C-alpha positions as CSV (number, residue, x, y, z in Angstrom):
1,X,13.8,-61.8,31.9
2,X,12.6,-61.8,28.3
3,X,11.9,-58.1,28.7
4,X,15.7,-57.5,29.1
5,X,17.4,-60.2,27.2
6,X,15.0,-61.3,24.4
7,X,14.2,-64.6,22.8
8,X,17.8,-65.8,22.3
9,X,18.7,-65.6,26.0
10,X,15.4,-67.3,27.0
11,X,16.3,-70.2,24.8
12,X,19.7,-70.5,26.3
13,X,18.3,-70.6,29.8
14,X,15.8,-73.3,28.8
15,X,18.6,-75.5,27.5
16,X,20.7,-75.0,30.7
17,X,17.9,-76.2,32.9
18,X,18.3,-79.8,31.4
19,X,22.0,-80.1,32.1
20,X,23.3,-81.5,35.4
21,X,24.5,-78.7,37.7
22,X,28.0,-80.3,38.4
23,X,28.8,-80.0,34.6
24,X,28.9,-76.2,34.7
25,X,28.8,-75.2,38.4
26,X,29.4,-71.4,38.0
27,X,27.1,-70.6,35.0
28,X,23.7,-70.3,36.9
29,X,25.2,-68.0,39.5
30,X,26.5,-65.7,36.7
31,X,23.1,-65.6,35.1
32,X,21.4,-64.8,38.4
33,X,23.8,-61.9,39.0
34,X,23.1,-60.4,35.6
35,X,19.3,-60.9,36.1
36,X,19.4,-59.1,39.4
37,X,21.2,-56.1,38.0
38,X,18.6,-55.8,35.1
39,X,15.7,-55.9,37.5
40,X,17.3,-53.2,39.7
41,X,17.8,-51.0,36.8
42,X,14.2,-51.4,35.6
43,X,13.0,-50.7,39.1
44,X,15.0,-47.5,39.4
45,X,13.8,-46.3,36.0
46,X,10.1,-46.9,36.9
47,X,10.2,-45.8,40.5
48,X,12.9,-43.1,40.8
49,X,11.0,-41.3,43.6
50,X,12.9,-43.3,46.1
51,X,16.3,-41.6,45.2
52,X,16.5,-37.9,45.4
53,X,19.8,-37.7,43.5
54,X,18.1,-39.4,40.5
55,X,15.1,-37.0,40.7
56,X,17.4,-34.0,40.7
57,X,19.3,-35.3,37.7
58,X,16.0,-35.8,35.7
59,X,15.0,-32.2,36.6
60,X,18.3,-30.9,35.4
61,X,18.0,-32.8,32.1
62,X,14.5,-31.4,31.6
63,X,15.6,-27.8,32.3
64,X,18.5,-28.2,29.8
65,X,16.2,-29.4,27.0
66,X,17.0,-27.6,23.8
67,X,14.4,-25.0,22.5
68,X,13.2,-26.1,19.1
69,X,11.3,-24.1,16.6
70,X,10.0,-24.5,13.1
71,X,9.4,-21.8,10.5
72,X,7.0,-22.1,7.5
73,X,9.5,-20.4,5.2
74,X,12.8,-22.1,4.8
75,X,15.9,-22.1,2.5
76,X,17.2,-19.4,0.2
77,X,14.4,-19.4,-2.3
78,X,11.3,-19.2,0.0
79,X,8.1,-17.9,-1.4
80,X,7.5,-14.2,-0.8
81,X,4.1,-12.6,0.0
82,X,3.3,-14.9,2.9
83,X,3.3,-14.2,6.6
84,X,6.1,-15.7,8.6
85,X,4.9,-18.4,11.1
86,X,7.1,-19.6,13.9
87,X,6.0,-22.7,15.9
88,X,7.6,-23.9,19.2
89,X,8.0,-27.7,19.7
90,X,7.5,-27.6,23.4
91,X,6.4,-25.0,26.0
92,X,5.2,-21.4,25.3
93,X,6.8,-18.7,23.3
94,X,7.6,-15.5,25.0
95,X,9.0,-13.3,22.2
96,X,9.8,-13.7,18.5
97,X,11.9,-11.3,16.5
98,X,12.1,-11.4,12.7
99,X,14.5,-8.9,11.1
100,X,15.8,-8.4,7.6
101,X,19.4,-7.6,6.6
102,X,18.7,-3.8,6.7
103,X,17.4,-3.9,10.2
104,X,13.7,-3.8,9.3
105,X,11.5,-5.7,11.6
106,X,8.3,-7.7,11.0
107,X,5.9,-7.3,13.9
108,X,3.6,-10.2,14.8
109,X,1.2,-11.8,17.2
110,X,1.4,-14.8,19.5
111,X,-1.4,-17.4,19.4
112,X,-3.6,-17.8,22.5
113,X,-1.8,-21.0,23.5
114,X,1.7,-19.5,23.1
115,X,2.7,-22.3,20.7
116,X,3.0,-20.1,17.6
117,X,3.7,-16.6,16.3
118,X,2.6,-15.1,13.0
119,X,3.8,-11.9,11.4
120,X,1.3,-9.2,10.7
121,X,3.0,-8.4,7.3
122,X,4.2,-10.7,4.6
123,X,7.8,-11.6,3.7
124,X,9.2,-9.3,1.0
125,X,10.8,-10.8,-2.1
126,X,14.6,-10.9,-2.5
127,X,15.1,-10.4,1.3
128,X,17.1,-12.3,3.9
129,X,15.5,-12.7,7.3
130,X,16.8,-13.8,10.8
131,X,14.5,-15.4,13.2
132,X,15.0,-15.6,17.0
133,X,12.5,-17.1,19.5
134,X,12.6,-17.2,23.3
135,X,10.4,-19.5,25.3
136,X,9.0,-19.3,28.9
137,X,11.8,-21.5,30.3
138,X,14.5,-19.0,29.3
139,X,15.6,-21.0,26.3
140,X,16.1,-19.5,22.8
141,X,16.5,-20.7,19.2
142,X,17.7,-19.0,16.0
143,X,17.3,-19.7,12.3
144,X,17.0,-17.8,9.1
145,X,15.7,-17.9,5.5
146,X,15.7,-15.8,2.3
147,X,13.0,-15.2,-0.2
148,X,13.3,-15.5,-4.0
149,X,14.0,-12.4,-6.0
150,X,11.1,-10.8,-7.8
151,X,10.7,-11.2,-11.5
152,X,9.3,-7.6,-11.8
153,X,9.2,-4.7,-9.4
154,X,6.3,-2.3,-9.2
155,X,6.8,1.3,-8.2
156,X,4.5,4.3,-7.8
157,X,4.2,8.1,-8.0
158,X,2.6,10.1,-5.3
159,X,0.7,13.4,-5.4
160,X,0.8,15.9,-4.0
161,X,4.5,16.3,-3.1
162,X,5.8,15.6,0.4
163,X,5.4,18.4,2.9
164,X,3.5,20.6,0.5
165,X,0.6,23.0,1.2
166,X,-2.3,22.5,-1.1
167,X,-5.9,23.7,-1.7
168,X,-9.1,22.3,-0.2
169,X,-9.8,20.2,-3.3
170,X,-6.5,18.3,-3.6
171,X,-6.9,14.5,-3.5
172,X,-4.2,12.0,-2.6
173,X,-3.3,10.3,-5.9
174,X,-1.2,7.2,-6.6
175,X,-0.2,6.2,-10.1
176,X,1.5,2.8,-10.5
177,X,4.3,1.9,-13.0
178,X,2.7,-1.5,-13.8
179,X,-0.9,-2.8,-13.7
180,X,-2.5,-3.5,-10.4
181,X,-4.8,-6.5,-10.5
182,X,-4.8,-7.3,-6.7
183,X,-6.5,-3.9,-6.0
184,X,-8.1,-5.0,-2.7
185,X,-4.8,-6.3,-1.3
186,X,-3.0,-3.1,-2.3
187,X,-5.7,-0.9,-0.9
188,X,-5.6,-2.7,2.5
189,X,-2.0,-1.4,2.8
190,X,-2.9,2.3,2.2
191,X,-3.5,4.1,5.4
192,X,-4.6,7.7,5.5
193,X,-4.7,9.6,8.7
194,X,-5.8,13.2,9.2
195,X,-5.5,15.7,12.1
196,X,-9.3,16.0,12.4
197,X,-10.6,12.5,11.4
198,X,-11.8,13.6,8.0
199,X,-14.1,11.1,6.3
200,X,-13.0,9.9,2.8
201,X,-12.5,7.0,0.5
202,X,-10.2,5.5,-2.0
203,X,-11.3,5.1,-5.6
204,X,-9.7,3.2,-8.4
205,X,-9.5,4.2,-12.1
206,X,-7.4,4.0,-15.2
207,X,-5.2,7.1,-15.3
208,X,-5.3,9.4,-18.3
209,X,-1.9,7.8,-19.2
210,X,-3.4,4.4,-19.2
211,X,-1.8,3.3,-15.9
212,X,-3.5,2.0,-12.8
213,X,-4.4,4.7,-10.4
214,X,-6.1,5.1,-7.0
215,X,-7.1,8.4,-5.4
216,X,-8.3,9.3,-1.9
217,X,-10.7,12.2,-1.6
218,X,-12.6,13.5,1.4
219,X,-16.4,13.4,1.5
220,X,-16.4,17.2,1.2
221,X,-13.6,19.7,0.5
222,X,-10.9,19.7,3.1
223,X,-11.0,22.0,6.1
224,X,-8.1,24.5,6.1
225,X,-5.2,23.5,8.3
226,X,-5.9,19.8,8.1
227,X,-2.7,17.7,8.2
228,X,-2.8,14.6,6.0
229,X,-0.5,11.6,6.1
230,X,-0.3,8.5,3.9
231,X,1.5,5.3,4.8
232,X,1.7,2.9,1.9
233,X,3.0,-0.3,3.6
234,X,3.4,-2.2,0.3
235,X,6.7,-4.0,0.8
236,X,6.0,-7.7,0.1
237,X,2.7,-7.1,-1.7
238,X,2.1,-8.7,-5.1
239,X,0.4,-6.4,-7.7
240,X,-1.0,-9.4,-9.6
241,X,-0.3,-10.7,-13.1
242,X,2.0,-8.5,-15.1
243,X,2.3,-6.0,-12.2
244,X,5.2,-7.3,-10.2
245,X,6.0,-7.0,-6.5
246,X,6.4,-3.9,-4.3
247,X,9.7,-3.9,-2.6
248,X,9.5,-0.8,-0.4
249,X,7.1,1.2,1.7
250,X,6.1,4.8,1.0
251,X,5.1,7.7,3.2
252,X,4.1,11.2,2.4
253,X,2.1,14.0,3.9
254,X,0.7,17.5,3.2
255,X,-1.1,20.4,4.8
256,X,-4.3,22.0,3.6
257,X,-3.8,25.7,3.1
258,X,-6.2,28.6,2.5
259,X,-9.9,28.0,1.8
260,X,-10.1,29.2,-1.8
261,X,-12.5,28.5,-4.6
262,X,-12.5,29.6,-8.2
263,X,-15.9,29.7,-10.0
264,X,-16.0,30.1,-13.8
265,X,-19.3,30.7,-15.6
266,X,-18.9,29.9,-19.3
267,X,-22.2,31.6,-20.2
268,X,-21.5,34.9,-18.4
269,X,-17.8,34.9,-19.3
270,X,-16.6,35.7,-15.8
271,X,-14.1,34.1,-13.4
272,X,-14.6,34.8,-9.6
273,X,-12.1,34.0,-6.9
274,X,-13.4,33.4,-3.4
275,X,-11.5,33.1,-0.1
276,X,-13.3,31.9,3.0
277,X,-16.6,32.3,1.2
278,X,-15.9,35.9,0.4
279,X,-15.5,37.3,-3.2
280,X,-11.9,38.4,-3.7
281,X,-12.0,39.4,-7.4
282,X,-14.4,39.2,-10.4
283,X,-12.6,38.9,-13.7
284,X,-13.9,39.0,-17.2
285,X,-12.6,36.1,-19.3
286,X,-13.1,34.2,-22.6
287,X,-13.3,30.4,-22.6
288,X,-13.3,27.8,-25.4
289,X,-15.2,28.3,-28.6
290,X,-18.5,26.3,-28.2
291,X,-19.8,23.7,-30.7
292,X,-16.7,21.6,-31.2
293,X,-13.4,20.3,-29.9
294,X,-12.3,23.8,-29.0
295,X,-15.0,24.1,-26.3
296,X,-14.0,24.0,-22.7
297,X,-14.8,21.3,-20.2
298,X,-17.3,22.0,-17.4
299,X,-17.4,20.4,-14.0
300,X,-15.5,20.5,-10.8
301,X,-11.8,20.3,-11.4
302,X,-8.7,21.0,-9.3
303,X,-5.7,23.2,-10.1
304,X,-3.0,20.6,-10.9
305,X,0.1,22.8,-11.4
306,X,1.2,26.4,-11.8
307,X,3.5,26.1,-14.8
308,X,4.3,29.7,-15.5
309,X,5.4,30.6,-19.0
310,X,5.1,27.6,-21.4
311,X,4.9,26.8,-25.1
312,X,1.4,25.9,-26.2
313,X,1.2,24.0,-29.5
314,X,-2.1,23.0,-31.0
315,X,-0.6,19.9,-32.6
316,X,-0.2,18.3,-29.2
317,X,-3.9,18.1,-28.7
318,X,-5.0,17.3,-32.3
319,X,-6.0,20.8,-33.3
320,X,-3.7,21.1,-36.3
321,X,-1.6,24.2,-36.7
322,X,-4.0,26.6,-35.0
323,X,-1.4,28.1,-32.7
324,X,2.1,27.7,-31.4
325,X,3.1,30.4,-28.9
326,X,4.6,31.1,-25.5
327,X,1.9,31.7,-22.9
328,X,2.3,33.4,-19.5
329,X,0.8,32.5,-16.1
330,X,-0.3,29.1,-17.2
331,X,-2.4,27.1,-14.6
332,X,-3.1,23.5,-15.6
333,X,-6.6,22.2,-15.0
334,X,-6.7,18.9,-17.0
335,X,-4.3,16.4,-18.5
336,X,-6.0,17.0,-21.9
337,X,-4.6,20.5,-21.9
338,X,-7.2,22.9,-20.5
339,X,-5.5,25.8,-18.7
340,X,-6.4,29.2,-17.2
341,X,-3.8,31.7,-18.4
342,X,-3.0,35.1,-19.8
343,X,-4.5,35.6,-23.3
344,X,-4.1,39.3,-24.3
345,X,-4.8,38.5,-28.0
346,X,-8.4,37.7,-27.0
347,X,-9.0,41.0,-25.1
348,X,-11.9,42.0,-27.3
349,X,-13.9,39.0,-26.1
350,X,-13.3,39.1,-22.4
351,X,-16.6,39.2,-20.6
352,X,-18.6,38.9,-23.8
353,X,-17.8,35.7,-25.8
354,X,-15.9,32.4,-25.7
355,X,-13.4,32.4,-28.5
356,X,-10.4,30.5,-27.3
357,X,-9.2,27.0,-28.3
358,X,-10.4,25.5,-25.0
359,X,-8.6,27.4,-22.2
360,X,-9.8,30.1,-19.8
361,X,-8.1,33.4,-21.0
362,X,-7.7,36.7,-19.1
363,X,-5.7,39.9,-19.4
364,X,-2.1,39.8,-18.3
365,X,-2.8,41.7,-15.1
366,X,-5.8,39.6,-14.1
367,X,-4.0,36.3,-15.0
368,X,-1.0,37.4,-12.8
369,X,-3.4,38.2,-9.9
370,X,-5.0,34.8,-10.1
371,X,-1.7,33.0,-10.6
372,X,-0.2,34.7,-7.5
373,X,-3.3,34.0,-5.4
374,X,-4.2,30.4,-6.1
375,X,-2.7,27.2,-4.6
376,X,-2.2,23.9,-6.3
377,X,-5.3,21.9,-5.2
378,X,-7.7,24.8,-5.3
379,X,-11.1,23.8,-6.8
380,X,-12.2,25.3,-10.1
381,X,-15.9,24.9,-10.5
382,X,-16.9,25.5,-14.1
383,X,-20.5,25.8,-15.1
384,X,-22.5,26.8,-18.3
385,X,-23.9,25.4,-21.5
386,X,-21.0,26.5,-23.7
387,X,-19.1,23.3,-22.9
388,X,-18.3,20.0,-24.7
389,X,-19.2,17.9,-21.7
390,X,-18.2,17.2,-18.1
391,X,-14.5,16.6,-17.3
392,X,-13.8,12.9,-16.8
393,X,-12.7,11.6,-13.4
394,X,-9.2,10.6,-14.7
395,X,-8.6,13.7,-16.8
396,X,-6.7,15.5,-14.0
397,X,-8.6,15.4,-10.7
398,X,-12.2,15.1,-11.7
399,X,-13.5,13.0,-8.8
400,X,-15.5,15.9,-7.4
401,X,-17.9,15.4,-10.3
402,X,-19.1,12.2,-8.6
403,X,-21.4,12.1,-5.6
404,X,-19.6,10.7,-2.5
405,X,-21.6,7.4,-2.7
406,X,-20.6,7.0,-6.3
407,X,-17.0,7.7,-5.4
408,X,-16.9,5.2,-2.5
409,X,-18.2,2.5,-4.9
410,X,-14.9,2.8,-6.7
411,X,-13.1,1.4,-3.7
412,X,-11.8,-2.2,-4.2
413,X,-13.0,-2.9,-0.6
414,X,-16.6,-1.5,-1.1
415,X,-17.9,-4.8,-2.7
416,X,-19.6,-2.8,-5.5
417,X,-16.8,-2.7,-8.1
418,X,-13.5,-1.0,-8.8
419,X,-14.5,1.2,-11.6
420,X,-12.4,2.7,-14.4
421,X,-12.7,6.4,-13.5
422,X,-13.7,7.5,-17.0
423,X,-17.2,8.8,-16.6
424,X,-16.9,11.9,-18.8
425,X,-18.0,12.4,-22.4
426,X,-15.9,11.3,-25.4
427,X,-13.0,13.4,-26.6
428,X,-11.4,13.4,-23.1
429,X,-8.5,11.1,-23.8
430,X,-5.2,11.3,-25.6
431,X,-1.8,12.7,-25.3
432,X,-1.1,15.1,-22.5
433,X,-0.8,18.6,-24.0
434,X,-2.2,22.1,-24.1
435,X,-5.7,22.7,-25.3
436,X,-4.9,26.1,-26.6
437,X,-5.3,29.8,-26.1
């Protein structure tokens, strides 16, 4: 009886046993009645198998048990940049759905035992999420949380432009607004797919502007007709100290056009345009004056832009007041200001001497022909001794001046370093401008 009534009642019974029965004739009977009820109840609890109605009731209670989940991120100021983990208190999870206020969804994976689910991507900053879980018994549970707003947001600029057609030398290039210290984490989210499984690699550098930059170039020049797509799934990724958070994803793509190549020989003073390996046109030209800052860069570069008629001012590239004029058919080759363009004022030197202030000059007719023929992304391979050095990797698109192994070493995931991208000679940095005519 002590199991049911405790110490106080046991003491009372002990005292009653010493009193004559005729003093309180009804008290023992009452105690016995109560005691019998308690024993019966205990027996039913312990051995319910003898009563089918009791068994059914227990089964109903078990089926109605509430589905309970816990989420690692809670409240309205949860930490961003971490995967969402949902854990079920009892049973096995069937599905978990995590959506943000805009309808975006975090995909995830169930654990082998079905007890937990973890998102494949991290929670983005400044975002509200709804969580719904369903278990194997048909039960469900809902909850939600919100992440803290970011102190700083990082954005990026992509090249080439979306849905453009480019030459066989064009790399994918990403320039970031703020420094990227977590290069490996960022690079993991950059997915390049091609229509023909082109081999290539990312490589990090400091852009000519001083900003963080990462480019993807193929092992060799692209094959014409290749379709390239970049998915930058950066929402919820931290750039690192002073860089801020990414708060959106990016997607772009381009198509590789004609197989064209421009070869420039500084020593013979000729420019040759090739298409599909065949010579299209051989053009006499005059390049930069050798022996100083006015000399041209050599190396493998890529046509960055066709800018048409522009003003070229020597003061923008530190060459004093040498020139300030409008120039036609301007084709940018470097950030430091080396162009190919029309230069009728140098006609007496075409094919015989390099007398410009760093650019590749041609007649109006020949410059127009080249301008109309080339595509942004066409390689310009410049050779010869009359140069001030090899174009740096970050001065435009100079990555083709590295071997493929050296380029791959610039990937943050290669394990061999991230690199700065500035492998050229001195004099290759400064304000973006026009070298001259």
